[in-house]
C-alpha positions as CSV (number, residue, x, y, z in Angstrom):
1,M,42.2,49.5,117.3
2,G,45.2,49.8,114.7
3,K,43.5,53.2,113.6
4,L,42.8,56.3,115.5
5,V,39.5,57.2,117.0
6,V,37.7,60.6,116.3
7,L,35.1,61.2,118.6
8,L,33.6,64.5,117.8
9,S,31.5,66.4,120.4
10,V,28.1,66.2,120.3
11,A,27.2,70.0,119.4
12,I,28.3,72.2,117.9
13,A,30.9,74.7,119.5
14,F,27.7,77.6,119.7
15,L,26.3,74.9,121.8
16,G,28.9,73.6,123.8
17,V,29.9,76.9,125.1
18,A,26.4,77.7,125.8
19,S,26.2,74.0,127.8
20,A,29.4,74.8,129.5
21,Q,27.4,78.3,130.4
22,E,24.5,76.6,132.4
23,N,26.5,73.6,133.8
24,C,29.1,76.3,135.0
25,G,28.8,75.6,138.7
26,E,27.9,72.0,138.4
27,E,30.4,69.4,139.5
28,L,32.2,66.8,137.7
29,N,32.6,63.8,139.2
30,Y,34.4,60.6,138.4
31,E,35.1,57.4,139.8
32,D,37.2,54.9,138.2
33,A,35.3,55.9,134.5
34,D,36.6,55.1,131.6
35,I,38.8,57.9,130.0
36,R,37.2,58.3,127.2
37,A,33.9,58.9,128.9
38,V,35.8,61.3,131.0
39,I,36.8,62.8,127.2
40,D,33.4,63.0,126.1
41,E,32.1,65.0,129.0
42,I,35.2,67.7,128.4
43,A,34.2,67.8,124.8
44,V,30.4,68.6,125.7
45,R,31.4,71.3,128.4
46,T,34.6,73.2,126.5
47,G,33.1,72.8,122.7
48,R,36.7,71.3,121.8
49,T,37.0,68.4,119.3
50,F,38.9,65.9,119.9
51,L,41.6,62.9,117.9
52,L,42.2,60.4,119.9
53,D,45.3,58.2,119.6
54,P,44.2,54.2,120.0
55,A,46.9,53.9,123.1
56,V,44.9,56.1,124.5
57,Q,42.8,53.4,127.2
58,G,42.4,53.6,130.9
59,R,40.5,54.5,134.0
60,V,40.2,58.1,135.8
61,T,38.7,59.4,139.2
62,V,37.8,62.9,139.0
63,K,36.9,64.9,142.0
64,S,35.5,68.3,142.1
65,P,33.9,70.4,145.2
66,P,30.1,69.6,145.8
67,A,29.6,73.5,146.3
68,G,30.1,75.8,143.3
69,G,31.0,73.6,140.9
70,I,33.3,74.5,137.7
71,C,33.1,76.4,134.7
72,A,33.9,75.5,131.4
73,D,38.0,76.7,131.5
74,E,38.4,75.6,134.9
75,A,37.3,72.0,133.4
76,W,39.7,72.4,130.8
77,E,42.7,73.2,133.4
78,L,41.5,70.2,135.5
79,F,41.3,68.0,132.2
80,Q,44.9,68.9,131.0
81,A,46.0,68.1,134.7
82,M,44.4,64.8,134.3
83,L,45.6,63.7,131.1
84,R,49.2,64.2,132.5
85,V,48.5,62.5,135.9
86,N,48.0,59.5,133.1
87,D,50.8,60.4,130.7
88,F,48.7,61.7,128.4
89,V,48.9,65.1,126.9
90,A,46.5,66.7,124.0
91,T,48.5,68.7,121.1
92,P,46.6,71.2,118.7
93,I,46.1,70.6,115.4
94,G,44.3,73.3,114.7
95,A,41.4,75.6,115.7
96,G,39.6,74.1,118.6
97,K,41.2,70.7,118.0
98,F,43.2,68.8,119.6
99,R,45.2,65.6,119.4
100,I,45.6,63.4,122.3
101,V,48.7,61.4,122.2
102,P,50.7,59.4,125.3
103,L,53.1,61.7,126.4
104,Q,56.2,60.3,125.4
105,E,55.2,61.0,121.6
106,A,54.6,64.6,122.8
107,A,57.7,66.2,121.6
108,R,57.2,65.1,118.1
109,S,53.3,66.3,118.2
110,A,53.9,69.7,120.3
111,G,51.9,72.9,119.4
112,P,53.1,75.4,116.8
113,V,55.9,76.9,116.5
114,G,55.9,79.8,118.7
115,G,53.3,79.8,120.9
116,D,52.6,80.8,124.3
117,G,51.2,77.6,125.4
118,R,47.4,79.3,125.9
119,G,45.1,76.5,125.2
120,S,47.8,74.2,124.7
121,D,49.8,71.7,127.3
122,L,53.0,71.3,125.1
123,V,54.3,74.1,122.9
124,T,57.4,74.7,120.3
125,Q,59.7,77.7,120.3
126,I,62.9,78.9,119.1
127,I,65.5,81.1,120.7
128,R,68.3,82.8,118.7
129,L,71.1,83.7,120.9
130,R,73.7,86.8,120.9
131,Y,76.6,85.4,122.8
132,V,76.4,82.0,124.3
133,D,77.1,79.3,121.6
134,A,74.2,76.7,121.4
135,R,75.8,73.4,122.4
136,E,76.9,74.7,125.1
137,A,73.3,76.4,125.9
138,A,71.7,73.0,124.8
139,A,73.7,71.0,127.2
140,N,73.2,73.3,130.2
141,L,69.4,73.0,129.5
142,A,69.2,69.5,129.4
143,Q,69.7,69.2,132.8
144,I,66.4,71.3,133.9
145,I,64.2,70.4,130.9
146,G,61.2,68.3,131.6
147,N,61.4,64.4,131.3
148,N,59.5,64.7,127.9
149,G,60.7,67.9,127.1
150,V,63.1,68.3,123.8
151,V,66.0,70.6,123.8
152,S,68.5,70.7,120.6
153,P,71.0,73.2,119.5
154,V,71.1,74.5,115.7
155,R,74.6,75.5,115.2
156,S,74.3,77.5,111.7
157,G,71.9,80.2,112.9
158,N,73.4,80.0,116.6
159,A,69.7,79.3,118.0
160,V,68.1,76.6,120.5
161,I,64.7,74.6,119.8
162,L,62.4,74.3,122.9
163,V,59.6,71.3,123.2
164,D,58.2,71.7,126.6
165,T,55.2,72.5,129.0
166,A,54.2,76.3,128.3
167,D,55.0,77.2,131.8
168,N,58.5,75.0,132.0
169,V,59.5,76.9,128.7
170,I,59.0,80.0,130.5
171,R,61.3,79.1,133.0
172,L,63.7,78.2,130.5
173,R,63.4,81.2,128.6
174,R,64.6,83.1,131.9
175,V,67.6,80.9,132.2
176,L,68.8,81.2,128.6
177,S,68.1,85.2,129.3
178,E,70.4,85.1,132.3
179,L,73.3,82.9,130.2
180,D,73.0,84.7,127.1
181,K,75.0,88.2,127.9
182,D,78.4,89.2,126.9
183,P,80.7,87.9,128.7
184,T,83.7,90.3,127.2
185,I,85.4,93.0,128.6
186,F,86.8,95.9,127.4
187,R,90.4,97.6,127.4
188,T,92.3,100.6,126.7
189,I,96.4,99.4,126.1
190,T,98.9,101.9,125.6
191,L,102.1,101.3,123.3
192,E,105.1,102.8,123.9
193,Y,107.2,101.8,120.9
194,A,105.9,99.4,118.5
195,R,103.3,100.6,116.0
196,A,99.3,100.0,117.1
197,S,98.2,98.8,113.7
198,D,100.4,96.4,113.2
199,V,100.3,95.0,116.7
200,A,96.4,95.4,116.2
201,R,97.1,93.3,113.0
202,V,98.6,90.3,114.6
203,V,96.8,90.4,117.6
204,T,94.0,89.7,115.4
205,D,95.0,87.0,113.6
206,L,96.1,85.2,117.0
207,A,92.7,85.6,118.1
208,R,91.1,83.7,115.1
209,E,93.5,81.2,115.8
210,I,92.2,80.4,119.2
211,S,89.0,80.4,118.0
212,E,89.7,78.0,115.5
213,D,90.8,76.1,117.7
214,Q,88.3,76.0,120.2
215,G,85.8,75.5,117.5
216,A,83.9,78.4,117.5
217,S,82.1,79.8,115.2
218,K,83.2,83.5,115.3
219,S,85.8,85.0,117.1
220,T,85.2,86.8,120.3
221,V,88.2,89.2,119.8
222,S,88.2,92.6,119.0
223,V,91.4,94.9,118.3
224,V,90.8,98.4,117.4
225,P,94.4,100.3,116.7
226,V,93.8,104.3,117.7
227,E,97.0,106.2,115.7
228,A,96.3,109.2,117.5
229,S,97.0,107.7,120.7
230,N,99.4,104.7,119.6
231,S,96.9,102.4,121.5
232,L,94.7,99.6,121.2
233,L,90.8,99.2,122.5
234,V,90.5,95.4,122.9
235,R,87.7,93.7,124.0
236,A,87.8,90.0,124.7
237,E,86.5,87.6,127.6
238,P,88.6,88.1,131.2
239,T,90.8,84.6,130.7
240,L,91.2,85.9,127.2
241,M,92.0,89.1,127.9
242,R,94.8,88.6,130.0
243,R,96.6,86.4,127.3
244,I,96.2,89.2,124.8
245,E,98.0,91.8,127.2
246,S,100.8,89.4,127.7
247,V,101.2,89.2,124.0
248,I,100.7,93.1,123.4
249,A,103.5,93.4,125.7
250,E,106.0,91.4,124.7
251,L,105.3,92.8,121.4
252,D,105.8,96.1,122.8
253,K,108.9,95.3,124.2
254,F,110.2,94.0,120.8
255,G,109.4,97.2,119.2
256,E,112.0,99.1,121.5
257,N,114.5,96.6,120.6
258,T,113.9,97.4,116.7
259,S,112.7,100.9,116.3
260,D,115.7,102.4,115.2
261,L,115.7,101.9,112.1
262,T,112.9,101.2,109.9
263,V,112.2,101.2,105.7
264,V,109.3,102.0,104.4
265,A,108.5,101.3,100.8
266,L,106.2,103.7,99.4
267,S,102.8,103.2,96.8
268,H,102.2,106.4,95.4
269,A,104.7,109.6,96.4
270,D,107.6,109.9,95.3
271,A,110.9,108.9,98.0
272,E,112.7,112.4,97.5
273,E,110.1,114.7,98.0
274,M,108.9,112.4,101.1
275,A,112.3,112.5,102.5
276,V,112.6,116.1,102.5
277,L,109.4,116.7,104.0
278,L,110.2,114.4,106.8
279,T,113.3,116.0,107.5
280,E,111.7,118.9,108.4
281,V,108.7,117.0,110.3
282,A,111.3,115.3,112.1
283,N,113.3,118.5,113.4
284,S,110.0,120.4,114.4
285,A,108.4,117.8,116.4
286,P,108.0,118.2,120.4
287,N,110.6,116.6,122.2
288,P,108.7,113.6,124.3
289,S,111.9,113.9,127.0
290,G,110.6,117.6,128.0
291,E,113.9,119.3,127.4
292,G,113.0,122.6,125.2
293,V,110.6,122.8,122.9
294,T,112.2,121.1,119.8
295,T,115.7,118.6,119.1
296,R,117.0,118.6,115.9
297,D,118.4,116.1,114.4
298,R,116.3,113.5,116.0
299,A,116.1,111.4,113.1
300,T,118.3,110.8,110.2
301,I,115.9,110.2,107.1
302,S,117.1,109.3,103.4
303,F,115.6,107.6,100.7
304,H,116.5,104.7,98.1
305,K,115.1,106.0,94.5
306,P,115.7,102.7,92.6
307,T,112.7,100.8,94.9
308,N,110.9,104.3,95.8
309,S,111.8,104.0,99.7
310,I,112.3,106.1,102.9
311,I,114.9,104.5,105.3
312,I,114.1,106.5,109.0
313,N,116.7,105.8,111.8
314,G,115.7,107.6,115.4
315,D,113.7,106.8,118.3
316,A,110.6,105.1,118.5
317,D,108.2,107.9,119.1
318,I,109.8,110.2,115.9
319,Q,109.4,106.8,113.6
320,R,105.9,106.6,115.1
321,T,105.2,110.4,114.1
322,L,106.9,110.1,110.4
323,Q,104.7,106.6,109.4
324,N,101.9,108.2,110.8
325,V,102.7,111.6,107.9
326,I,103.9,108.6,105.4
327,G,100.4,106.8,105.8
328,E,98.7,110.0,105.3
329,L,100.6,111.3,102.2
330,D,101.2,108.4,100.9
331,V,98.0,107.9,98.7
332,R,97.2,107.6,95.4
333,R,96.9,111.4,94.1
334,P,93.7,112.2,91.6
335,Q,94.1,113.6,88.6
336,V,92.1,115.8,86.5
337,Q,91.4,116.2,82.2
338,V,91.6,119.5,81.4
339,E,89.7,120.2,78.2
340,A,89.4,123.7,76.3
341,I,87.2,124.8,73.4
342,I,88.1,127.8,71.4
343,V,86.0,128.9,69.1
344,D,87.0,132.1,66.5
345,I,84.7,133.2,63.9
346,S,85.7,136.2,61.6
347,D,83.9,137.7,58.5
348,N,86.2,140.6,56.7
349,L,84.6,142.6,53.9
350,A,86.1,145.5,51.4
351,R,85.0,147.5,49.0
352,D,87.3,149.3,46.7
353,L,86.4,151.8,43.8
354,G,88.5,154.3,41.9
355,I,88.9,156.4,38.7
356,Q,92.2,157.6,37.8
357,Y,93.6,159.5,34.6
358,F,96.2,161.8,33.2
359,L,96.9,163.9,30.6
360,T,100.3,165.2,29.1
361,G,101.0,168.2,26.7
362,N,103.5,169.1,24.4
363,T,105.7,172.6,24.1
364,D,104.1,173.2,21.0
365,S,100.3,172.7,22.4
366,G,100.8,174.5,25.7
367,I,98.7,171.9,27.4
368,P,99.8,171.3,30.7
369,F,100.5,167.8,32.4
370,S,97.4,167.0,34.7
371,A,97.1,163.7,36.7
372,T,95.1,161.4,39.3
373,N,96.8,159.1,41.6
374,F,95.3,157.8,44.5
375,S,96.8,155.0,46.7
376,S,94.1,152.7,45.9
377,G,94.5,152.1,42.5
378,P,97.8,151.2,40.2
379,N,100.3,154.0,39.4
380,L,99.5,156.1,36.6
381,L,102.9,158.1,36.5
382,P,105.3,155.8,35.2
383,A,103.0,155.4,32.2
384,A,102.3,158.7,31.7
385,G,106.2,159.5,31.9
386,A,107.0,156.6,29.4
387,A,104.2,157.9,26.7
388,L,105.9,161.9,27.4
389,L,109.2,160.0,26.4
390,N,108.2,158.0,23.5
391,G,106.3,160.8,22.1
392,E,107.5,162.0,18.3
393,N,106.8,165.8,19.8
394,F,108.8,165.2,22.7
395,P,112.6,167.1,22.2
396,S,115.0,165.1,20.8
397,A,117.5,166.5,22.8
398,F,115.8,165.5,26.6
399,R,115.1,162.4,24.9
400,D,116.3,159.5,27.1
401,D,115.3,155.8,26.0
402,T,116.6,153.9,29.2
403,Q,114.7,156.2,31.3
404,A,112.0,155.6,28.9
405,N,112.2,151.9,29.4
406,L,112.6,151.9,32.9
407,L,109.5,154.2,33.5
408,A,107.7,151.5,30.9
409,T,108.6,148.5,33.3
410,Q,107.5,150.7,36.3
411,A,104.3,151.3,34.8
412,L,103.7,147.6,33.8
413,N,104.0,146.5,37.1
414,S,101.8,148.3,38.9
415,L,99.1,147.5,36.1
416,L,100.0,143.3,37.2
417,G,99.3,144.4,41.1
418,V,95.8,145.5,40.2
419,Q,93.0,142.9,41.7
420,G,89.4,142.7,40.7
421,L,88.4,144.8,37.8
422,A,90.4,147.2,35.7
423,F,89.2,148.8,32.7
424,G,91.2,151.7,31.0
425,G,93.0,152.6,27.9
426,G,94.7,155.6,26.7
427,V,94.5,157.9,23.2
428,E,96.0,160.6,21.5
429,I,94.5,164.0,21.1
430,G,95.7,166.6,18.8
431,D,99.3,166.8,18.3
432,G,101.3,164.5,20.5
433,N,98.7,164.8,23.3
434,I,98.0,162.1,25.3
435,F,94.9,161.2,27.5
436,G,94.7,158.1,29.8
437,G,93.0,156.8,32.4
438,I,91.8,153.8,34.3
439,L,89.0,152.2,36.7
440,T,89.4,149.7,39.6
441,A,87.1,148.0,41.6
442,L,87.5,145.5,43.9
443,K,85.4,143.4,47.0
444,T,86.8,141.0,48.9
445,D,85.0,139.1,51.7
446,S,86.8,136.3,53.7
447,E,85.0,134.3,56.4
448,S,87.3,131.7,59.2
449,N,85.2,129.7,61.7
450,I,88.3,128.0,63.7
451,L,87.8,125.2,66.4
452,S,90.3,124.1,68.3
453,T,89.9,121.6,71.4
454,P,92.9,121.0,73.3
455,S,93.1,118.6,76.4
456,V,95.8,118.0,78.7
457,V,96.1,115.3,82.0
458,T,97.6,116.3,85.0
459,L,98.1,115.0,88.4
460,N,96.7,117.7,91.2
461,N,98.1,120.5,92.1
462,Q,100.6,119.7,89.2
463,T,101.2,122.2,85.9
464,A,100.6,120.5,82.6
465,R,101.7,122.6,79.1
466,L,100.4,121.2,75.8
467,Q,101.9,123.1,73.3
468,V,100.7,122.8,69.0
469,G,102.2,124.8,66.5
470,Q,105.4,126.1,65.3
471,E,108.5,128.5,65.2
472,I,108.6,131.2,62.7
473,P,111.8,133.2,62.3
474,I,111.6,136.7,63.3
475,T,114.1,139.4,62.2
476,T,115.5,141.4,65.4
477,G,118.6,143.0,63.7
478,E,120.5,143.3,60.3
479,A,123.7,145.2,59.6
480,L,125.5,145.2,56.1
481,G,129.3,145.1,55.4
482,D,131.8,147.2,53.2
483,N,129.9,148.0,49.7
484,L,126.5,146.7,50.8
485,S,127.5,143.0,50.8
486,N,128.1,140.5,53.7
487,T,124.6,141.1,54.8
488,F,124.4,140.0,58.6
489,R,121.1,139.5,60.3
490,T,119.8,138.3,63.5
491,V,116.7,136.0,64.0
492,N,114.6,135.1,66.5
493,R,112.2,132.3,67.1
494,E,108.5,132.7,68.0
495,E,105.7,130.4,68.8
496,V,103.0,130.0,66.4
497,G,99.9,128.0,67.5
498,V,97.8,127.0,70.5
499,I,99.2,126.6,74.2
500,L,97.5,125.6,77.2
501,E,99.1,125.3,80.5
502,V,96.8,124.9,83.5
503,T,97.5,124.5,87.3
504,P,94.7,122.1,89.2
505,Q,93.4,122.1,92.6
506,I,91.1,119.9,93.9
507,N,88.5,121.0,96.5
508,D,85.8,119.7,99.1
509,G,82.9,119.0,96.7
510,D,84.6,118.4,93.5
511,V,85.3,121.5,92.6
512,V,88.4,122.5,90.6
513,T,90.5,125.5,91.0
514,L,92.6,126.2,87.3
515,E,94.9,128.6,86.9
516,I,95.0,128.6,83.3
517,T,97.0,130.4,80.8
518,Q,95.2,129.7,77.5
519,E,97.3,131.2,74.4
520,I,96.0,131.4,70.4
521,S,98.5,132.8,67.9
522,S,98.4,132.5,64.2
523,I,100.6,134.3,61.1
524,A,98.2,137.2,59.8
525,G,100.5,137.6,56.4
526,P,103.7,140.1,55.8
527,V,104.1,143.9,56.3
528,I,103.7,144.8,53.1
529,A,104.1,142.6,49.8
530,S,107.9,143.1,49.4
531,S,108.9,142.6,53.0
532,S,109.7,139.1,54.3
533,D,108.9,140.6,58.2
534,L,105.7,139.0,59.2
535,I,102.5,140.5,61.3
536,T,101.5,137.4,63.9
537,N,97.9,137.4,65.9
538,K,98.0,136.4,69.2
539,S,95.5,136.2,72.1
540,I,96.2,134.9,75.6
541,I,94.2,134.7,78.6
542,T,95.7,134.1,82.3
543,T,93.1,133.5,84.7
544,T,91.7,131.7,87.9
545,A,88.3,129.8,87.7
546,L,86.4,127.7,89.8
547,V,84.5,124.9,87.8
548,D,82.8,121.8,89.3
549,S,83.9,118.7,87.9
550,G,82.6,117.7,84.4
551,E,80.5,121.3,83.5
552,I,81.7,123.7,81.2
553,L,82.8,127.4,82.1
554,V,83.9,130.0,79.8
555,I,86.9,131.5,80.9
556,G,87.3,135.0,78.4
557,G,86.5,135.8,74.7
558,L,86.1,138.6,72.6
559,I,83.2,140.6,70.1
560,D,84.7,142.6,68.0
561,E,84.0,144.9,64.9
562,Q,85.9,147.2,63.2
563,R,84.3,149.5,60.5
564,N,86.7,151.7,57.8
565,I,85.8,153.8,55.3
566,S,88.5,155.8,53.7
567,E,88.3,158.5,50.8
568,E,90.5,160.1,48.4
569,K,89.6,162.7,46.2
570,V,90.8,165.8,44.1
571,P,89.4,169.2,45.9
572,L,86.4,171.0,44.9
573,L,86.4,168.5,41.4
574,G,85.9,165.7,43.9
575,D,83.1,167.5,45.9
576,I,80.9,168.0,42.4
577,P,77.3,165.8,42.2
578,G,77.8,162.8,40.0
579,L,80.5,164.2,37.9
580,G,82.9,164.2,41.7
581,N,83.0,160.4,41.3
582,L,85.9,161.0,38.5
583,F,88.0,162.5,40.6
584,K,87.8,160.3,43.6
585,S,88.6,156.8,45.1
586,S,87.1,155.5,48.0
587,S,87.1,152.2,49.8
588,R,85.1,150.2,52.8
589,S,86.1,148.0,54.9
590,R,84.4,145.8,58.2
591,D,86.1,143.3,60.1
592,Q,84.1,141.0,62.3
593,R,85.7,138.4,65.1
594,N,84.3,136.4,67.7
595,L,86.3,134.2,69.7
596,M,84.9,132.3,73.2
597,V,87.3,130.1,75.3
598,F,85.7,127.3,77.3
599,I,87.2,125.1,79.8
600,R,85.8,121.4,81.0
601,P,87.5,119.7,83.8
602,T,86.8,116.4,84.9
603,I,88.3,114.7,87.7
604,I,90.3,110.9,87.5
605,R,90.0,109.1,90.6
606,D,89.8,105.5,89.6
607,K,91.0,103.0,87.2
608,E,87.2,103.3,85.4
609,T,87.2,107.4,85.0
610,A,90.7,107.0,83.6
611,N,89.3,104.0,81.1
612,A,86.0,105.9,80.1
613,A,87.9,109.4,79.4
614,T,91.0,107.5,77.6
615,Y,88.5,105.6,75.2
616,K,86.2,108.5,74.7
617,K,88.7,110.1,72.8
618,L,89.6,106.6,71.0
619,D,86.2,106.0,69.5
620,Y,86.3,109.8,68.6
621,M,89.0,109.1,66.4
622,R,88.2,105.9,65.0
623,A,84.6,107.1,63.8
624,R,86.6,109.8,62.4
625,E,88.7,107.4,60.2
626,I,86.1,104.8,59.5
627,L,83.7,107.8,57.7
628,R,86.6,109.2,56.1
629,S,87.8,105.9,54.7
630,G,84.5,103.7,54.4
631,E,86.9,100.9,56.1
632,P,85.4,98.6,58.5
633,V,88.5,98.8,60.8
634,A,90.2,102.2,61.4
635,D,94.1,102.6,61.0
636,I,94.6,103.7,64.7
637,D,93.0,100.2,65.3
638,R,95.4,98.3,63.1
639,L,98.4,100.6,64.7
640,I,97.2,99.4,68.5
641,N,97.0,96.1,67.3
642,Q,100.8,96.2,65.6
643,V,102.2,97.7,69.0
644,T,100.3,96.3,71.8
645,G,98.7,93.3,70.0
646,I,95.4,94.3,71.7
647,D,92.4,93.9,69.2
648,R,90.5,96.8,68.7
649,P,90.7,98.1,72.5
650,D,87.2,99.3,74.1
651,A,86.4,101.3,77.5
652,T,84.3,97.7,78.4
653,T,87.1,95.4,77.6
654,A,90.1,97.5,79.2
655,G,90.2,96.2,82.8
656,S,90.3,92.5,81.2
657,T,93.1,93.5,79.0
658,D,95.1,95.0,81.5
659,K,94.5,92.3,83.8
660,E,95.7,89.8,80.9
């Protein structure tokens, strides 16, 4: 008897069901019969398999009505009732299989979790609670559960485990549904003097301590401040609500006594600027007493610059208004990194070709003086004059050696200033007649590609200016003293280089409005070769544009091409085909310039974005230095290490370095 006895049904389920259908209507009568014999009969009628505990023993009496009898389902229900009367129960262990055990052990051998009790005498269910504590609910259910039922609380999940008969579990669930209801109520409490956020923080801490003292898993009190109406929305149980209302009343009364003076330490805004704004708000705020529309000098507002704090002296109403204004304005302001890309590409091409000559005569030959002189070549007239004065046939009465030397010097300087190819010479023909000529040819081709990328970071709605360049002297006036001595000159300094001035404004959707002034200037050279006055090139763009954060927009540009053709020639002679080239000088030039300015704003709202923008530039400079020097460590890393002690900072370690 120490082992379980298995009694299998004498027929398979199909035959058992068929037998039950054939026996439907037959009587089920036993008089002081062995319970095991009754179990055999029920197995045949219902087609179920039973596993019997060794303790299942005894004798039973079963009576059914003589007319009509019972079917298989009715026999199963009668069988379950018979087992309970004899302190036994059938618990399911599989499909169509049951274990019959004493009722005292039924709780440990109950049906599957979550079962509805169909086909089983005992069921096990887990019920989670929303409002009522599981331990309290279990204590209440223990008074009404069956003698052999079990109710156990699960504190971690605030749930209750029920093991009982199916009918009783249904009843217990209904009881729990009535118990598990929200017991809290809501109240809106308006404050007169104290600040809603301050009172809400105190009451919330107090409710948390009360819950911990009572051993509750979570606080049943919720306090939400409503700054617009300076009120509190409180949710709590009725008994606790009265205590909270009294505490709030005391805090509000205390606020009345301490509302004359308040010191507010600012986290981001400037106290000096904020004090001016708060004074205007206080003087224009409505009068709560209803006497007139506004009341001037309702509050005295000052600031303490060393601690960046605002000091407010006034009634509670105006203090609450000003503190709300401070709370909205004292926030971290976003920044904007503005990067400009300036591309200037130019190409200059010039060609000069000319032929000049001179022919001198003397008094004896009667040949007159003849010469051509063009602006694109050297000046041959001083050379011709020097040749005449130094000629043997020139009358001695008119000879002047000093003048001849001066003309020779001028002729030499003119020839030394020739650029490009110069080919020429002079020869004496006849009696003192001198012929000279020179051919000059010059081609100039210059290209420039200028790329500038100025960038600047500024706060939202704050103007920033970046200037990189030089200051060159420009003569504005000049005066000479007596005897053309003691020259007096006035000079003005002009800025030359790249100037970026921008004012960003961040709009909805991370769209940035930029007020931009972009100036690019450079020195073109002197006005003339012998002058100290300079010519400067200048390009200025002043505009307002909308750009999405991180996007590039072209804000202006210039595509310019100039072609110049000039020709100097002797009338009539220069028009002769072919031969006319000996009496002319031609010059051709072409100037092309492409200038484009692009802008790219990037909004910086947090530390991560700022680090990304900073170390992007740092990595670029580091890579350029390593590429130039060929060394593994850049000079900029050594400098940062010497100054700050940071070893090769990068975007991934910047956050940890700051914390250290």
